[in-house]
KETORBA-833213 format. One record per residue (C-alpha): residue number from 1; residue in three letters; x, y, z. Coordinates in steps of 0.25 Angstrom, whole numbers, plus 2048, in hexadecimal, padded with zeros to 3 digits. Example, Ala and Ser with C-alpha at 12.3 -4.5 7.8 and 13.67 -1.06 7.14 Angstrom:
# residues 2
+------+------+-----+-----+-----+
! pado ! pagu !  xx !  yy !  zz !
+------+------+-----+-----+-----+
!    1 !  ALA ! 831 ! 7EE ! 81F !
!    2 !  SER ! 837 ! 7FC ! 81D !
+------+------+-----+-----+-----+
***
This chain:
# residues 415
+------+------+-----+-----+-----+
! pado ! pagu !  xx !  yy !  zz !
+------+------+-----+-----+-----+
!    1 !  MET ! 800 ! 800 ! 800 !
!    2 !  LYS ! 806 ! 80D ! 7FC !
!    3 !  GLY ! 80D ! 815 ! 807 !
!    4 !  ILE ! 80C ! 80A ! 812 !
!    5 !  ALA ! 817 ! 802 ! 818 !
!    6 !  PHE ! 817 ! 7F7 ! 823 !
!    7 !  LEU ! 821 ! 7F8 ! 82E !
!    8 !  PHE ! 825 ! 7ED ! 839 !
!    9 !  PRO ! 82C ! 7F0 ! 846 !
!   10 !  GLY ! 838 ! 7E9 ! 84B !
!   11 !  GLN ! 83D ! 7E4 ! 859 !
!   12 !  GLY ! 83A ! 7ED ! 865 !
!   13 !  ALA ! 82B ! 7EF ! 861 !
!   14 !  GLN ! 826 ! 7E3 ! 869 !
!   15 !  TYR ! 81D ! 7E3 ! 875 !
!   16 !  VAL ! 815 ! 7D9 ! 87D !
!   17 !  GLY ! 807 ! 7D8 ! 877 !
!   18 !  MET ! 80B ! 7DB ! 869 !
!   19 !  GLY ! 802 ! 7D5 ! 85F !
!   20 !  LYS ! 7F7 ! 7D0 ! 869 !
!   21 !  ASP ! 7EC ! 7D9 ! 866 !
!   22 !  LEU ! 7EE ! 7D7 ! 857 !
!   23 !  CYS ! 7ED ! 7C8 ! 859 !
!   24 !  GLU ! 7E0 ! 7C9 ! 861 !
!   25 !  GLU ! 7DA ! 7D1 ! 856 !
!   26 !  TYR ! 7E0 ! 7CB ! 849 !
!   27 !  PRO ! 7E1 ! 7BC ! 847 !
!   28 !  ILE ! 7EC ! 7BF ! 83C !
!   29 !  ALA ! 7F5 ! 7C5 ! 847 !
!   30 !  ARG ! 7F3 ! 7BA ! 850 !
!   31 !  GLU ! 7F6 ! 7B0 ! 845 !
!   32 !  THR ! 803 ! 7B7 ! 843 !
!   33 !  PHE ! 807 ! 7B6 ! 851 !
!   34 !  GLU ! 803 ! 7A7 ! 851 !
!   35 !  GLU ! 80C ! 7A5 ! 844 !
!   36 !  ALA ! 817 ! 7AB ! 84C !
!   37 !  ASN ! 815 ! 7A2 ! 857 !
!   38 !  ASN ! 816 ! 796 ! 84E !
!   39 !  ALA ! 822 ! 79B ! 847 !
!   40 !  LEU ! 82A ! 79D ! 854 !
!   41 !  GLY ! 825 ! 792 ! 85C !
!   42 !  TYR ! 821 ! 79B ! 868 !
!   43 !  ASP ! 816 ! 7A4 ! 86D !
!   44 !  LEU ! 81A ! 7B1 ! 867 !
!   45 !  MET ! 80C ! 7B6 ! 868 !
!   46 !  LYS ! 80B ! 7B4 ! 877 !
!   47 !  LEU ! 819 ! 7BB ! 879 !
!   48 !  CYS ! 814 ! 7C7 ! 871 !
!   49 !  PHE ! 806 ! 7C8 ! 877 !
!   50 !  GLU ! 80A ! 7C5 ! 886 !
!   51 !  GLY ! 818 ! 7C2 ! 887 !
!   52 !  ASP ! 824 ! 7C7 ! 88F !
!   53 !  LEU ! 82A ! 7D4 ! 889 !
!   54 !  ALA ! 838 ! 7CF ! 88C !
!   55 !  GLU ! 835 ! 7C2 ! 884 !
!   56 !  LEU ! 82E ! 7C9 ! 879 !
!   57 !  THR ! 83A ! 7D3 ! 878 !
!   58 !  ARG ! 844 ! 7C8 ! 876 !
!   59 !  THR ! 849 ! 7CA ! 867 !
!   60 !  GLU ! 845 ! 7BC ! 863 !
!   61 !  ASN ! 837 ! 7BE ! 867 !
!   62 !  THR ! 835 ! 7CD ! 864 !
!   63 !  GLN ! 839 ! 7CB ! 855 !
!   64 !  PRO ! 82E ! 7C0 ! 852 !
!   65 !  ALA ! 824 ! 7C8 ! 85B !
!   66 !  ILE ! 825 ! 7D5 ! 854 !
!   67 !  LEU ! 825 ! 7CE ! 846 !
!   68 !  THR ! 819 ! 7C6 ! 84A !
!   69 !  HIS ! 811 ! 7D2 ! 84F !
!   70 !  SER ! 815 ! 7DB ! 842 !
!   71 !  VAL ! 811 ! 7D0 ! 839 !
!   72 !  ALA ! 804 ! 7CE ! 840 !
!   73 !  ALA ! 801 ! 7DD ! 83F !
!   74 !  PHE ! 804 ! 7DD ! 831 !
!   75 !  ARG ! 7FB ! 7D1 ! 82E !
!   76 !  VAL ! 7F0 ! 7D8 ! 836 !
!   77 !  LEU ! 7F2 ! 7E5 ! 82D !
!   78 !  ILE ! 7F2 ! 7DD ! 820 !
!   79 !  GLN ! 7E5 ! 7D6 ! 824 !
!   80 !  GLU ! 7DE ! 7E3 ! 828 !
!   81 !  VAL ! 7E3 ! 7EC ! 81D !
!   82 !  ASP ! 7E6 ! 7EA ! 80E !
!   83 !  ILE ! 7F3 ! 7F0 ! 80E !
!   84 !  VAL ! 801 ! 7EE ! 807 !
!   85 !  PRO ! 80D ! 7F6 ! 80C !
!   86 !  GLU ! 817 ! 7FC ! 802 !
!   87 !  TYR ! 822 ! 7F8 ! 80C !
!   88 !  VAL ! 825 ! 7F1 ! 819 !
!   89 !  ALA ! 830 ! 7F2 ! 822 !
!   90 !  GLY ! 834 ! 7ED ! 830 !
!   91 !  HIS ! 83E ! 7F2 ! 83A !
!   92 !  SER ! 849 ! 7E7 ! 83D !
!   93 !  LEU ! 840 ! 7DB ! 841 !
!   94 !  GLY ! 834 ! 7E2 ! 83A !
!   95 !  GLU ! 83B ! 7DF ! 82D !
!   96 !  TYR ! 837 ! 7D1 ! 82F !
!   97 !  SER ! 828 ! 7D5 ! 832 !
!   98 !  ALA ! 829 ! 7DD ! 825 !
!   99 !  LEU ! 82E ! 7D1 ! 81D !
!  100 !  VAL ! 824 ! 7C8 ! 822 !
!  101 !  CYS ! 818 ! 7D1 ! 81F !
!  102 !  THR ! 81D ! 7D3 ! 811 !
!  103 !  GLY ! 81E ! 7C4 ! 80F !
!  104 !  ALA ! 82D ! 7C3 ! 80E !
!  105 !  ILE ! 82E ! 7BA ! 81B !
!  106 !  ASP ! 824 ! 7B0 ! 820 !
!  107 !  PHE ! 81F ! 7B4 ! 82E !
!  108 !  SER ! 822 ! 7A7 ! 835 !
!  109 !  ASP ! 830 ! 7A8 ! 82F !
!  110 !  ALA ! 832 ! 7B6 ! 833 !
!  111 !  VAL ! 82E ! 7B3 ! 842 !
!  112 !  ARG ! 838 ! 7A8 ! 843 !
!  113 !  LEU ! 843 ! 7B1 ! 83C !
!  114 !  VAL ! 841 ! 7BD ! 846 !
!  115 !  HIS ! 841 ! 7B4 ! 852 !
!  116 !  GLN ! 84E ! 7AE ! 84E !
!  117 !  ARG ! 853 ! 7BC ! 84A !
!  118 !  GLY ! 850 ! 7C1 ! 858 !
!  119 !  LYS ! 858 ! 7B5 ! 85E !
!  120 !  PHE ! 863 ! 7B7 ! 855 !
!  121 !  MET ! 864 ! 7C6 ! 857 !
!  122 !  GLN ! 864 ! 7C3 ! 866 !
!  123 !  GLU ! 86E ! 7B8 ! 866 !
!  124 !  ALA ! 878 ! 7C0 ! 85D !
!  125 !  VAL ! 87C ! 7C9 ! 869 !
!  126 !  PRO ! 87D ! 7C6 ! 877 !
!  127 !  VAL ! 873 ! 7CE ! 880 !
!  128 !  GLY ! 879 ! 7DA ! 885 !
!  129 !  LYS ! 884 ! 7DB ! 87B !
!  130 !  GLY ! 87B ! 7E3 ! 871 !
!  131 !  ALA ! 872 ! 7F0 ! 872 !
!  132 !  MET ! 86A ! 7F9 ! 86A !
!  133 !  MET ! 867 ! 808 ! 86C !
!  134 !  ALA ! 85D ! 812 ! 865 !
!  135 !  VAL ! 864 ! 81F ! 862 !
!  136 !  MET ! 85B ! 82B ! 85F !
!  137 !  LYS ! 85C ! 83A ! 85B !
!  138 !  VAL ! 869 ! 838 ! 853 !
!  139 !  GLU ! 86B ! 836 ! 844 !
!  140 !  PRO ! 86D ! 828 ! 840 !
!  141 !  TYR ! 87B ! 82B ! 83A !
!  142 !  VAL ! 880 ! 830 ! 847 !
!  143 !  VAL ! 87C ! 822 ! 84D !
!  144 !  ASP ! 883 ! 81B ! 842 !
!  145 !  GLN ! 890 ! 824 ! 845 !
!  146 !  VAL ! 890 ! 821 ! 854 !
!  147 !  CYS ! 88D ! 812 ! 852 !
!  148 !  GLU ! 899 ! 811 ! 848 !
!  149 !  GLU ! 8A2 ! 819 ! 852 !
!  150 !  ILE ! 89E ! 810 ! 85E !
!  151 !  SER ! 89F ! 803 ! 857 !
!  152 !  THR ! 8AB ! 7FA ! 858 !
!  153 !  GLN ! 8AE ! 7EB ! 856 !
!  154 !  ASP ! 8AB ! 7E9 ! 865 !
!  155 !  GLY ! 89E ! 7F1 ! 865 !
!  156 !  ILE ! 894 ! 7F3 ! 859 !
!  157 !  VAL ! 889 ! 7FE ! 859 !
!  158 !  VAL ! 881 ! 800 ! 84C !
!  159 !  ALA ! 874 ! 807 ! 848 !
!  160 !  ALA ! 869 ! 7FC ! 848 !
!  161 !  ASN ! 85D ! 803 ! 845 !
!  162 !  TYR ! 85B ! 810 ! 83D !
!  163 !  ASN ! 84D ! 813 ! 842 !
!  164 !  SER ! 84C ! 822 ! 83F !
!  165 !  PRO ! 854 ! 82E ! 83D !
!  166 !  GLN ! 854 ! 830 ! 84C !
!  167 !  GLN ! 855 ! 822 ! 851 !
!  168 !  VAL ! 860 ! 817 ! 84E !
!  169 !  VAL ! 862 ! 80B ! 857 !
!  170 !  ILE ! 870 ! 806 ! 859 !
!  171 !  SER ! 874 ! 7F8 ! 85C !
!  172 !  GLY ! 881 ! 7F0 ! 85F !
!  173 !  ASP ! 88A ! 7EC ! 86B !
!  174 !  GLU ! 884 ! 7F2 ! 878 !
!  175 !  ALA ! 890 ! 7FA ! 87C !
!  176 !  ALA ! 892 ! 800 ! 86E !
!  177 !  VAL ! 883 ! 803 ! 86D !
!  178 !  LYS ! 883 ! 80A ! 87B !
!  179 !  GLN ! 890 ! 812 ! 877 !
!  180 !  ALA ! 889 ! 817 ! 86A !
!  181 !  GLY ! 87D ! 81B ! 871 !
!  182 !  GLU ! 885 ! 823 ! 87B !
!  183 !  LYS ! 88C ! 82A ! 870 !
!  184 !  LEU ! 87F ! 82D ! 868 !
!  185 !  GLU ! 878 ! 832 ! 875 !
!  186 !  SER ! 884 ! 83C ! 877 !
!  187 !  MET ! 880 ! 841 ! 869 !
!  188 !  GLY ! 872 ! 844 ! 86C !
!  189 !  ALA ! 86B ! 836 ! 869 !
!  190 !  LEU ! 861 ! 830 ! 872 !
!  191 !  ILE ! 864 ! 821 ! 874 !
!  192 !  LYS ! 85C ! 815 ! 87A !
!  193 !  LEU ! 862 ! 807 ! 87C !
!  194 !  LEU ! 858 ! 7FD ! 877 !
!  195 !  GLN ! 854 ! 7F1 ! 87E !
!  196 !  VAL ! 857 ! 7E7 ! 874 !
!  197 !  SER ! 85E ! 7D9 ! 876 !
!  198 !  ALA ! 868 ! 7DA ! 86A !
!  199 !  PRO ! 86F ! 7E4 ! 861 !
!  200 !  PHE ! 866 ! 7E3 ! 855 !
!  201 !  HIS ! 86A ! 7E8 ! 847 !
!  202 !  SER ! 879 ! 7E8 ! 84A !
!  203 !  PRO ! 885 ! 7E0 ! 845 !
!  204 !  LEU ! 884 ! 7D8 ! 853 !
!  205 !  MET ! 878 ! 7D1 ! 84D !
!  206 !  ARG ! 880 ! 7CB ! 842 !
!  207 !  PRO ! 87F ! 7BD ! 848 !
!  208 !  ALA ! 870 ! 7BE ! 848 !
!  209 !  ALA ! 870 ! 7C3 ! 83A !
!  210 !  GLU ! 877 ! 7B7 ! 835 !
!  211 !  ARG ! 86E ! 7AD ! 83C !
!  212 !  MET ! 862 ! 7B4 ! 837 !
!  213 !  LYS ! 868 ! 7B4 ! 829 !
!  214 !  GLY ! 867 ! 7A5 ! 829 !
!  215 !  LEU ! 859 ! 7A4 ! 82D !
!  216 !  LEU ! 855 ! 7AF ! 823 !
!  217 !  LYS ! 85B ! 7A6 ! 818 !
!  218 !  GLU ! 851 ! 79B ! 81B !
!  219 !  ILE ! 845 ! 7A4 ! 819 !
!  220 !  ASP ! 83C ! 7A3 ! 80D !
!  221 !  PHE ! 839 ! 7B1 ! 80A !
!  222 !  GLY ! 82D ! 7B6 ! 803 !
!  223 !  THR ! 82A ! 7C1 ! 7FA !
!  224 !  ILE ! 82A ! 7CF ! 7FF !
!  225 !  LYS ! 81C ! 7D5 ! 7FC !
!  226 !  TRP ! 81F ! 7E3 ! 801 !
!  227 !  PRO ! 82C ! 7EA ! 801 !
!  228 !  VAL ! 834 ! 7E8 ! 80F !
!  229 !  ILE ! 83E ! 7F2 ! 813 !
!  230 !  SER ! 84B ! 7EC ! 818 !
!  231 !  ASN ! 851 ! 7F1 ! 825 !
!  232 !  VAL ! 85F ! 7EE ! 81F !
!  233 !  SER ! 85D ! 7F6 ! 813 !
!  234 !  ALA ! 851 ! 7FF ! 816 !
!  235 !  LEU ! 84C ! 7FB ! 808 !
!  236 !  PRO ! 842 ! 7F1 ! 803 !
!  237 !  TYR ! 846 ! 7E3 ! 801 !
!  238 !  ARG ! 846 ! 7DF ! 7F2 !
!  239 !  PHE ! 83F ! 7D2 ! 7F0 !
!  240 !  GLY ! 844 ! 7CC ! 7FD !
!  241 !  ASP ! 852 ! 7CA ! 7F8 !
!  242 !  ARG ! 859 ! 7CF ! 804 !
!  243 !  LEU ! 850 ! 7CA ! 80F !
!  244 !  VAL ! 85B ! 7C0 ! 815 !
!  245 !  ILE ! 866 ! 7CA ! 814 !
!  246 !  ASN ! 85E ! 7D6 ! 819 !
!  247 !  LEU ! 858 ! 7CF ! 825 !
!  248 !  THR ! 865 ! 7C9 ! 829 !
!  249 !  GLU ! 86C ! 7D7 ! 828 !
!  250 !  GLN ! 861 ! 7DE ! 82F !
!  251 !  ILE ! 865 ! 7D8 ! 83C !
!  252 !  VAL ! 873 ! 7DF ! 83C !
!  253 !  LYS ! 870 ! 7EB ! 834 !
!  254 !  PRO ! 868 ! 7F8 ! 838 !
!  255 !  VAL ! 859 ! 7F9 ! 836 !
!  256 !  ARG ! 858 ! 805 ! 82C !
!  257 !  TRP ! 84A ! 809 ! 830 !
!  258 !  GLN ! 84B ! 818 ! 82E !
!  259 !  GLU ! 84F ! 815 ! 81F !
!  260 !  THR ! 844 ! 80B ! 81E !
!  261 !  MET ! 83A ! 815 ! 822 !
!  262 !  GLU ! 840 ! 81F ! 818 !
!  263 !  TYR ! 83F ! 815 ! 80D !
!  264 !  LEU ! 830 ! 813 ! 810 !
!  265 !  ALA ! 82E ! 822 ! 810 !
!  266 !  LYS ! 835 ! 824 ! 803 !
!  267 !  GLN ! 82C ! 819 ! 7FD !
!  268 !  GLY ! 81F ! 821 ! 801 !
!  269 !  ILE ! 81B ! 81A ! 80D !
!  270 !  ASN ! 813 ! 823 ! 816 !
!  271 !  LYS ! 80C ! 819 ! 81F !
!  272 !  VAL ! 812 ! 80D ! 827 !
!  273 !  VAL ! 80C ! 802 ! 830 !
!  274 !  GLU ! 814 ! 7FD ! 83B !
!  275 !  LEU ! 810 ! 7EE ! 83D !
!  276 !  GLY ! 814 ! 7E8 ! 84A !
!  277 !  PRO ! 816 ! 7EB ! 859 !
!  278 !  GLY ! 819 ! 7FA ! 85E !
!  279 !  THR ! 81B ! 807 ! 857 !
!  280 !  VAL ! 82A ! 807 ! 856 !
!  281 !  LEU ! 82B ! 80A ! 847 !
!  282 !  LYS ! 81F ! 814 ! 847 !
!  283 !  ASN ! 827 ! 81C ! 852 !
!  284 !  LEU ! 834 ! 81C ! 849 !
!  285 !  LEU ! 82C ! 821 ! 83D !
!  286 !  LYS ! 825 ! 82C ! 845 !
!  287 !  ARG ! 832 ! 833 ! 847 !
!  288 !  SER ! 838 ! 830 ! 839 !
!  289 !  PHE ! 82C ! 830 ! 830 !
!  290 !  PRO ! 821 ! 839 ! 837 !
!  291 !  GLU ! 819 ! 83A ! 829 !
!  292 !  LEU ! 818 ! 82A ! 829 !
!  293 !  GLU ! 80B ! 824 ! 82E !
!  294 !  VAL ! 80E ! 818 ! 837 !
!  295 !  LEU ! 803 ! 80E ! 83B !
!  296 !  ASN ! 805 ! 803 ! 845 !
!  297 !  LEU ! 7FF ! 7F6 ! 846 !
!  298 !  ASP ! 803 ! 7EF ! 853 !
!  299 !  THR ! 7F6 ! 7ED ! 85A !
!  300 !  ARG ! 7E7 ! 7E9 ! 857 !
!  301 !  ASP ! 7E3 ! 7F8 ! 859 !
!  302 !  GLN ! 7EC ! 7FD ! 84F !
!  303 !  VAL ! 7E7 ! 7F5 ! 843 !
!  304 !  ASN ! 7DB ! 7FE ! 840 !
!  305 !  SER ! 7E3 ! 80B ! 841 !
!  306 !  VAL ! 7ED ! 805 ! 837 !
!  307 !  LYS ! 7E2 ! 801 ! 82E !
!  308 !  GLU ! 7DD ! 810 ! 82F !
!  309 !  GLY ! 7EB ! 816 ! 82D !
!  310 !  LEU ! 7ED ! 80E ! 821 !
!  311 !  ASP ! 7E0 ! 812 ! 81A !
!  312 !  ILE ! 7E2 ! 807 ! 80F !
!  313 !  LYS ! 7D9 ! 809 ! 803 !
!  314 !  PRO ! 7D9 ! 7FE ! 7F9 !
!  315 !  ASP ! 7DF ! 803 ! 7EC !
!  316 !  LEU ! 7D5 ! 7FD ! 7E2 !
!  317 !  ASN ! 7DB ! 804 ! 7D5 !
!  318 !  ARG ! 7E9 ! 7FE ! 7D8 !
!  319 !  VAL ! 7E3 ! 7F0 ! 7D8 !
!  320 !  VAL ! 7DF ! 7F3 ! 7C9 !
!  321 !  SER ! 7ED ! 7F8 ! 7C6 !
!  322 !  LYS ! 7F4 ! 7ED ! 7CD !
!  323 !  SER ! 7EA ! 7E3 ! 7C6 !
!  324 !  MET ! 7EE ! 7E8 ! 7B8 !
!  325 !  ALA ! 7FD ! 7E7 ! 7BC !
!  326 !  ALA ! 7FB ! 7D9 ! 7C1 !
!  327 !  ALA ! 7F4 ! 7D5 ! 7B4 !
!  328 !  VAL ! 800 ! 7D9 ! 7AC !
!  329 !  ALA ! 80B ! 7D4 ! 7B5 !
!  330 !  THR ! 806 ! 7C6 ! 7B6 !
!  331 !  ARG ! 80C ! 7BC ! 7AC !
!  332 !  ASN ! 803 ! 7B6 ! 7A1 !
!  333 !  GLN ! 803 ! 7A7 ! 79F !
!  334 !  ASN ! 7F6 ! 7A6 ! 797 !
!  335 !  TRP ! 7F9 ! 7A6 ! 788 !
!  336 !  ASP ! 7EA ! 7A5 ! 783 !
!  337 !  ASN ! 7E8 ! 7B2 ! 77C !
!  338 !  ASP ! 7D8 ! 7B2 ! 77E !
!  339 !  GLU ! 7D9 ! 7AF ! 78D !
!  340 !  TYR ! 7E4 ! 7BA ! 78E !
!  341 !  GLN ! 7DB ! 7C4 ! 787 !
!  342 !  LYS ! 7CF ! 7C1 ! 790 !
!  343 !  GLY ! 7D6 ! 7BE ! 79D !
!  344 !  VAL ! 7E1 ! 7C8 ! 79D !
!  345 !  VAL ! 7E0 ! 7D3 ! 793 !
!  346 !  LEU ! 7D1 ! 7D6 ! 795 !
!  347 !  PRO ! 7D2 ! 7D6 ! 7A4 !
!  348 !  TYR ! 7DE ! 7DF ! 7A4 !
!  349 !  LYS ! 7D7 ! 7E9 ! 79B !
!  350 !  GLU ! 7CB ! 7E9 ! 7A4 !
!  351 !  ILE ! 7D5 ! 7EC ! 7B0 !
!  352 !  GLN ! 7DC ! 7F7 ! 7A8 !
!  353 !  GLU ! 7CF ! 7FD ! 7A4 !
!  354 !  LEU ! 7CB ! 7FE ! 7B3 !
!  355 !  ARG ! 7D8 ! 804 ! 7B6 !
!  356 !  ASN ! 7D6 ! 80F ! 7AC !
!  357 !  GLN ! 7C8 ! 812 ! 7B0 !
!  358 !  LEU ! 7CD ! 814 ! 7BF !
!  359 !  ASP ! 7D7 ! 81E ! 7BA !
!  360 !  GLU ! 7CE ! 825 ! 7B1 !
!  361 !  GLU ! 7C3 ! 826 ! 7BC !
!  362 !  THR ! 7CD ! 828 ! 7C7 !
!  363 !  ARG ! 7C6 ! 81F ! 7D0 !
!  364 !  GLU ! 7C8 ! 813 ! 7D9 !
!  365 !  ALA ! 7C5 ! 805 ! 7D4 !
!  366 !  THR ! 7B9 ! 7FE ! 7DA !
!  367 !  ASP ! 7BA ! 7F1 ! 7E2 !
!  368 !  ASP ! 7B2 ! 7EA ! 7D6 !
!  369 !  GLU ! 7BC ! 7F0 ! 7CC !
!  370 !  VAL ! 7C8 ! 7EB ! 7D4 !
!  371 !  ARG ! 7C2 ! 7DE ! 7D6 !
!  372 !  LYS ! 7BF ! 7DC ! 7C7 !
!  373 !  THR ! 7CE ! 7E1 ! 7C4 !
!  374 !  LEU ! 7D3 ! 7D6 ! 7CD !
!  375 !  GLU ! 7CA ! 7CC ! 7C7 !
!  376 !  LEU ! 7CF ! 7D0 ! 7B9 !
!  377 !  LEU ! 7DE ! 7CF ! 7BE !
!  378 !  LYS ! 7DB ! 7C1 ! 7C3 !
!  379 !  THR ! 7D5 ! 7BD ! 7B5 !
!  380 !  ILE ! 7E2 ! 7C3 ! 7AF !
!  381 !  MET ! 7EB ! 7BB ! 7B8 !
!  382 !  THR ! 7E3 ! 7AE ! 7B6 !
!  383 !  THR ! 7E3 ! 7B0 ! 7A7 !
!  384 !  LYS ! 7F2 ! 7B2 ! 7A7 !
!  385 !  LYS ! 7F3 ! 7A5 ! 7AF !
!  386 !  VAL ! 7FA ! 7AC ! 7BB !
!  387 !  PRO ! 7FC ! 7A2 ! 7C6 !
!  388 !  ILE ! 7F2 ! 7A4 ! 7D2 !
!  389 !  GLN ! 7FC ! 7A7 ! 7DC !
!  390 !  GLU ! 802 ! 7B2 ! 7D4 !
!  391 !  GLN ! 7F3 ! 7B7 ! 7D1 !
!  392 !  LEU ! 7F1 ! 7B7 ! 7E0 !
!  393 !  GLU ! 7FE ! 7BF ! 7E3 !
!  394 !  ARG ! 7FB ! 7C9 ! 7D8 !
!  395 !  LEU ! 7ED ! 7CC ! 7DE !
!  396 !  ASN ! 7F2 ! 7CC ! 7EC !
!  397 !  GLU ! 7FD ! 7D6 ! 7E8 !
!  398 !  ILE ! 7F2 ! 7DF ! 7E2 !
!  399 !  LEU ! 7E9 ! 7DE ! 7EE !
!  400 !  ASP ! 7F4 ! 7E1 ! 7F8 !
!  401 !  MET ! 7FA ! 7ED ! 7F0 !
!  402 !  THR ! 7EC ! 7F3 ! 7EF !
!  403 !  GLY ! 7E6 ! 7F0 ! 7FD !
!  404 !  THR ! 7DB ! 7E8 ! 7F7 !
!  405 !  GLN ! 7DD ! 7DA ! 7FD !
!  406 !  LYS ! 7D0 ! 7DB ! 805 !
!  407 !  LEU ! 7C8 ! 7E0 ! 7FA !
!  408 !  PHE ! 7CC ! 7D5 ! 7EF !
!  409 !  ASN ! 7D2 ! 7CA ! 7F7 !
!  410 !  ASP ! 7C7 ! 7C1 ! 7F2 !
!  411 !  LEU ! 7CD ! 7C2 ! 7E4 !
!  412 !  LEU ! 7DA ! 7BB ! 7E7 !
!  413 !  PRO ! 7DB ! 7AD ! 7E0 !
!  414 !  SER ! 7DE ! 7A1 ! 7E8 !
!  415 !  ALA ! 7EC ! 79D ! 7E7 !
+------+------+-----+-----+-----+
***
């Protein structure tokens, strides 16, 4: 949908009770948590709903918990509103949520992956050796300079998250992080030592990255339906060709969140939906992009406000245009000229005439006209002997892109 992006939060957004009211109201949310339970072999749902905060905050539990809640929120939204985002992006762990929701990673696979990711990251550095610190009110280049000045072979400190022009998180050996913090504070920065269990997004995570790479190589990745912005490059993945590389390097390289948001702004994104627990991303965007409208879907009470904020209207004229494009794009495998004339040429002309009529009269197509258009497209594809699965994919794509799934879902062929 033009101008809309979905965003997914990372570690630190968790809280006891997350997802509970969504599951009470929406069966699809509960099914998502049950799927996570089955994938993990333990009761993640109970831990999220009524567990101990310290246990929930353990990295190996936090990561699948936030992923599951984010995917549940996404599934509720998609069920309630006919919407297709132009882009999706996630902060650190949230990149896995984004990739699940765009079809690149199976949800059960992702739950198991991030559970192991959390364990690997925790085991990479002994507790107490590493640290992370938020640095505010100084420019990112100043943080980079200080980190470079402080870092030695005996103590590393690097920028881990470029969250906004006024907030960078640093990570590394505890002594080096504290030394860099003291130096930055003397230069006017506000600093806050974060309560985390490991120095994420630093070179100290290399052992975790290598272990994760082995698991990622075993995954059967799917097709990316909507562009996903990589944390490593701050650019969209191209055909999923760098998934293993980027998800491996993401563990040791900084999250380029500010650049990601700048990229989305340049693409004309003017509204985003944060899907998952908390409002961390919304709060970051308020400061950096005050003109951007940010909606949150965390709880049951927010579903209706998100629906109202999106104000999605079906784009019926676009269905006609996309149907014409699909009629041309599908390959013909029927060489009977009479059948082709009757089943392809004439139906295409009828769709074309409607498109011209809508332009001349500067009006929106009616539901009946669109329904007739889709029936004509089905006739064209059937005559051209397009496989049923491809017909289903083409029609689904048109309905997704135009927000008309609920209006015309009954026209989809059975695969």
